[in-house]
C-alpha positions in Angstrom: 0.0 0.0 0.0 1.3 3.4 -1.0 1.8 6.0 1.8 0.5 9.5 1.1 2.6 12.5 1.6 0.7 15.4 3.1 2.1 18.9 3.1 1.9 20.4 6.6 1.8 24.2 6.6 4.3 26.0 8.9 2.0 28.8 9.7 -1.7 28.1 10.3 -2.8 31.5 11.6 -2.4 33.3 8.3 -5.7 34.3 6.8 -6.7 32.8 3.4 -6.6 35.5 0.8 -9.0 35.2 -2.1 -7.9 38.2 -4.1 -5.9 41.4 -3.5 -8.3 42.8 -1.0 -10.7 40.1 -0.1 -10.1 37.4 2.5 -12.1 34.3 3.3 -13.4 35.9 6.5 -14.7 38.9 4.6 -16.4 36.7 2.0 -18.1 34.6 4.7 -19.2 37.7 6.5 -20.7 39.1 3.4 -22.5 35.8 2.6 -23.9 35.9 6.2 -25.2 39.4 5.5 -26.9 38.1 2.3 -28.5 35.4 4.3 -29.7 37.9 6.9 -31.2 40.0 4.1 -33.0 37.0 2.7 -34.5 36.2 6.1 -35.4 39.8 6.9 -36.9 40.7 3.5 -40.4 39.3 4.1 -40.7 41.5 7.2 -39.8 44.7 5.3 -42.3 46.7 3.3 -41.8 46.5 -0.5 -40.9 50.2 -0.9 -38.0 49.7 1.5 -36.4 46.7 -0.1 -33.9 48.7 -2.2 -32.9 51.1 0.6 -32.5 48.1 3.0 -30.3 46.3 0.5 -28.2 49.4 -0.1 -27.8 49.9 3.7 -26.7 46.3 4.2 -24.2 46.5 1.3 -22.7 49.7 2.7 -22.8 48.5 6.3 -21.2 45.2 5.3 -18.4 46.8 3.4 -17.8 49.3 6.3 -17.5 46.4 8.7 -14.9 44.4 6.7 -12.6 47.3 5.9 -9.3 47.5 7.8 -8.7 50.8 9.6 -5.3 52.5 9.0 -4.7 52.8 12.7 -4.8 49.0 13.3 -4.5 47.2 9.9 -4.5 43.7 11.6 -8.1 44.1 12.8 -11.2 44.8 10.8 -13.7 47.6 11.6 -16.1 45.1 13.2 -13.4 44.2 15.7 -12.6 47.8 16.4 -16.3 48.6 17.1 -16.6 45.5 19.3 -13.7 46.5 21.4 -15.0 50.1 21.7 -18.4 48.8 22.9 -17.0 46.3 25.5 -14.2 48.3 27.0 -14.7 49.4 30.5 -15.4 53.1 30.8 -13.9 53.6 34.2 -10.5 52.1 33.3 -7.7 54.5 32.4 -5.9 53.6 29.2 -2.7 55.5 28.5 -2.2 56.6 24.9 1.4 56.6 23.7 2.6 59.5 21.7 3.3 58.5 18.1 6.6 60.3 18.0 7.9 58.6 21.2 6.6 55.1 20.2 8.4 55.3 16.8 11.8 56.1 18.4 14.1 53.3 19.4 14.7 52.6 23.1 
């Protein structure tokens, strides 16, 4: 019986890139929004179908963009962190000029 050779990746945390700007997570998120639209459409008046669809497209694209201040996270993560952070906890902000200098 012949043994199969499987290629084991060295890094498993890298996101799967579909094209230059779209990752697998983004695609799955947008597919989930399409499913939410299909579920919610019967409950929305006929006149509001197009505005609701435009809103979902805009909202979905806004949530999957990566902010320039933190390019490793998406906007959905940034909003989540902003909503769950404790308001009574002090968080020191580092000066950009000081943080870019070497120690």
